[in-house]
C-alpha positions in Angstrom: 19.5 -6.2 -3.9 17.5 -3.4 -2.3 13.8 -3.9 -2.6 11.4 -1.0 -3.4 7.8 -0.4 -2.5 5.8 -2.1 -5.2 2.3 -1.2 -4.1 0.0 -0.3 -1.3 -3.3 -2.2 -0.7 -6.0 0.3 0.4 -9.2 -1.6 1.5 -12.5 0.3 0.9 -16.1 -0.6 1.2 -17.2 1.4 -1.9 -14.7 1.0 -4.7 -16.3 3.5 -7.0 -16.6 6.2 -4.3 -13.0 5.7 -3.4 -12.0 5.9 -7.1 -13.9 9.1 -7.4 -12.2 10.6 -4.4 -8.7 9.7 -5.8 -9.7 11.3 -9.0 -10.6 14.5 -7.1 -7.1 14.3 -5.5 -5.8 14.6 -9.1 -4.9 10.9 -9.8 -5.7 8.9 -12.9 -7.7 5.9 -11.6 -7.8 2.7 -13.7 -10.9 0.7 -14.6 -12.4 -1.9 -12.2 -10.7 -5.3 -12.3 -11.8 -8.6 -10.6 -9.6 -11.2 -9.1 -10.6 -14.9 -9.7 -11.7 -15.2 -6.0 -13.9 -12.1 -6.1 -12.0 -9.1 -4.7 -12.1 -6.2 -7.1 -9.7 -3.3 -7.5 -8.9 -0.1 -9.2 -5.3 1.1 -9.6 -3.4 4.3 -9.4 -0.1 3.7 -11.2 3.2 5.4 -11.1 6.6 4.5 -12.6 7.5 1.3 -10.7 4.8 1.5 -7.9 1.0 1.8 -7.6 -1.9 2.2 -5.2 -4.4 -0.6 -5.2 -7.9 0.4 -4.1 -9.6 -2.9 -3.3 -13.0 -4.2 -2.0 -14.8 -7.5 -1.9 -17.1 -7.9 -4.9 -20.5 -9.5 -5.1 -20.5 -13.2 -5.2 -16.9 -13.5 -4.0 -15.7 -17.0 -3.1 -13.0 -16.1 -0.5 -10.8 -19.0 0.6 -10.0 -19.1 4.3 -6.5 -18.9 5.7 -4.7 -22.2 6.1 -1.6 -23.1 8.0 0.5 -23.1 4.8 -1.7 -20.8 2.7 -2.2 -17.1 3.4 -5.5 -15.9 1.9 -5.2 -12.5 0.4 -9.0 -12.3 0.0 -9.6 -13.3 3.6 -7.2 -10.7 4.9 -9.0 -7.9 3.0 -12.5 -9.2 4.0 -11.5 -9.4 7.7 -9.9 -6.0 7.6 -13.1 -4.4 6.2 -15.2 -5.9 9.0 -13.6 -3.4 11.3 -12.4 -0.4 9.2 -11.2 1.0 5.9 -7.6 2.0 5.3 -4.1 0.9 4.3 -4.3 -2.8 4.9 -1.1 -4.2 3.3 2.4 -3.2 2.2 3.8 -4.9 -0.8 7.5 -4.9 -1.9 8.8 -6.0 -5.3 10.2 -9.4 -6.0 12.3 -10.9 -8.8 11.6 -14.5 -7.6 8.7 -14.9 -5.2 9.3 -18.6 -4.8 12.8 -18.0 -3.5 11.5 -15.2 -1.3 8.9 -17.5 0.3 11.8 -19.9 1.1 13.8 -17.1 2.7 10.8 -15.9 4.7 10.3 -19.4 6.0 14.0 -19.8 6.9 13.9 -16.5 8.8 10.8 -17.5 10.6 8.5 -14.7 9.3 6.2 -16.8 7.1 5.9 -20.5 6.2 3.3 -19.9 3.4 3.3 -21.4 -0.1 3.8 -18.9 -2.9 0.5 -17.8 -4.4 0.2 -17.4 -8.2 -2.7 -15.9 -10.1 -3.6 -14.3 -13.4 -6.3 -11.9 -14.4 -7.3 -9.9 -17.5 -6.3 -6.2 -17.7 -6.9 -3.3 -20.0 -4.5 -1.3 -22.2 -5.0 2.5 -22.5 -6.9 1.9 -25.8 -9.3 -0.4 -24.0 -8.1 -3.7 -25.5 -7.7 -6.7 -23.2 -4.4 -8.1 -22.0 -3.2 -10.6 -19.5 -1.3 -9.9 -16.3 0.1 -12.5 -13.8 1.7 -12.4 -10.4 3.3 -14.6 -7.8 3.0 -13.5 -4.2 5.1 -14.5 -1.2 3.6 -13.6 2.2 5.2 -12.7 5.5 3.4 -12.4 8.9 4.3 -10.1 11.8 3.3 -11.5 15.2 0.2 -10.1 16.7 -0.5 -7.8 13.8 -3.9 -8.8 12.3 -4.4 -5.4 10.7 -1.0 -5.1 9.0 -0.3 -7.4 6.0 3.0 -7.9 4.3 4.0 -9.6 1.0 6.2 -9.3 -2.0 5.0 -9.4 -5.6 6.6 -10.8 -8.7 5.3 -9.6 -12.1 5.3 -12.2 -14.9 4.2 -9.9 -17.7 5.5 -6.5 -16.6 5.3 -5.2 -20.2 1.5 -5.7 -20.0 1.1 -4.0 -16.7 3.4 -0.9 -16.5 2.4 1.8 -19.0 3.4 5.4 -19.1 -0.1 6.3 -20.3 -1.5 5.2 -16.9 1.2 7.2 -15.0 0.1 10.7 -16.1 -1.8 12.4 -13.3 -3.4 15.8 -13.2 -1.7 16.4 -9.8 1.7 15.6 -11.4 2.4 12.9 -8.9 5.4 10.7 -9.7 5.9 8.1 -7.0 5.1 6.7 -3.6 7.9 7.8 -1.4 7.1 6.4 2.1 4.6 4.4 4.2 4.1 4.8 7.9 3.3 2.0 10.3 2.0 3.0 13.8 2.8 0.5 16.5 2.7 0.7 20.4 6.2 -0.7 20.5 8.0 0.2 17.3 11.2 -1.5 18.4 9.4 -4.9 18.2 9.2 -4.6 14.4 12.9 -4.1 13.8 13.8 -7.8 13.4 10.7 -8.6 11.4 11.2 -5.7 9.0 14.9 -6.3 8.6 14.1 -9.9 7.6 11.2 -8.7 5.3 13.1 -5.8 3.6 16.7 -7.1 3.7 17.9 -3.8 5.2 18.8 -2.6 8.6 16.8 0.3 10.2 17.9 3.7 11.3 16.6 5.3 14.5 16.0 9.0 13.8 14.1 9.6 16.9 14.1 7.5 20.0 12.3 4.2 19.6 11.0 5.2 16.2 12.8 3.7 13.2 13.0 4.0 9.4 13.9 1.4 6.7 15.4 3.0 3.6 14.5 1.2 0.4 16.4 3.1 -2.3 14.3 6.3 -2.8 11.5 4.8 -0.7 11.2 4.2 3.0 9.1 2.5 5.7 8.7 4.5 8.9 7.7 2.8 12.1 6.3 5.2 14.7 4.3 5.3 17.9 0.7 6.3 17.4 1.4 9.6 19.2 4.4 10.4 17.0 2.4 9.4 13.9 -0.4 11.7 14.9 2.0 14.6 15.5 3.6 14.2 12.0 0.3 13.7 10.1 -1.9 16.0 12.2 -4.2 13.0 13.1 -4.3 9.4 12.2 -6.8 6.5 12.6 -4.6 4.0 14.4 -5.4 1.1 16.6 -3.7 1.8 19.9 -3.3 -1.8 20.8 -2.5 -3.2 17.3 0.1 -2.2 14.7 -1.5 -0.7 11.6 -0.5 1.3 8.6 -1.8 4.9 9.0 -0.3 7.0 6.2 1.6 7.1 3.0 3.4 9.9 1.1 3.4 10.7 -2.6 5.7 13.1 -4.4 4.3 15.9 -6.7 6.4 18.3 -8.7 4.7 21.5 -7.5 3.3 21.6 -4.0 1.8 25.0 -4.3 0.0 24.0 -7.5 -1.4 21.0 -5.7 -2.6 23.1 -2.7 -4.6 25.1 -5.2 -5.9 21.8 -6.7 -7.1 20.6 -3.3 -8.7 23.9 -2.6 -10.6 23.8 -5.9 -11.7 20.2 -5.2 -12.8 21.2 -1.6 -10.7 18.5 -0.1 -9.5 19.2 3.5 -5.8 19.2 4.2 -3.2 20.6 6.6 0.1 22.3 5.6 2.6 20.6 7.9 6.2 21.5 7.1 6.8 21.1 3.4 3.9 18.6 3.1 0.2 18.8 2.4 -1.6 16.2 4.6 -5.1 15.0 3.7 -6.5 13.5 6.9 -7.4 9.9 7.3 -10.9 10.9 8.2 -11.4 12.3 4.7 -9.4 9.6 2.8 -10.9 6.2 3.6 -8.9 5.6 6.8 -5.4 6.5 5.7 -3.7 9.9 5.8 -2.1 10.9 2.5 0.9 13.2 2.4 1.8 15.1 -0.7 5.4 16.2 -0.7 7.7 18.1 -3.1 9.8 16.1 -5.5 
């Protein structure tokens, strides 16, 4: 079974400021939620995928990493010590426990599955329960790029068409870009993580097709050329950009102009630079 992009974890220092910016981009942004260990998030939901804006809340009790336990909270906290941006890529899972076993067998993560629950809100404001089991993988020498899969236990309580209606008419996350000094080094890891083989559209760069989604792995120079500019660690792999589909690219250009948000028109895409978007370039592309 081909996986899909489930969600992107965008780490920010000011959650409300980030939420306001994403609203200015034309997205519907959900209410603030709090995880049991103290990270807090606000979500931008599409049909089958979402963007998770996340920060460390006051009074957080973040568990440290252990040999057999990957700490989601610690990863976010450590990431924010150095920068804001797209911290983690998450794929969907039908059985996170089984995926954790596969990751261990393939040598990309020997971590116990992590289960948690939290309260959520329906569109009418009433409370509901959501629950998830996560299975983490780890790419060698990549402290600023996190990877895991997520199993939804109450999907009927989470996915809701009312949350998926955006003023910019965005419909889905279509791609995510990882910048790495040596993209070829990620081939075996991402093949094990995604379950698909890569293509090589341009030299050492590669792309992993996940149904209608894809993961692009580029050199920092190639990523900067495609996205105008990126905020990438030259020595460490990091996620630098993602793309979202909108049904009318010219309408969205007018929207960004009215919102006074800077962007470049590169090819068929509108690119909001990382410098304006909390450390990650955002590409809007036609459906």
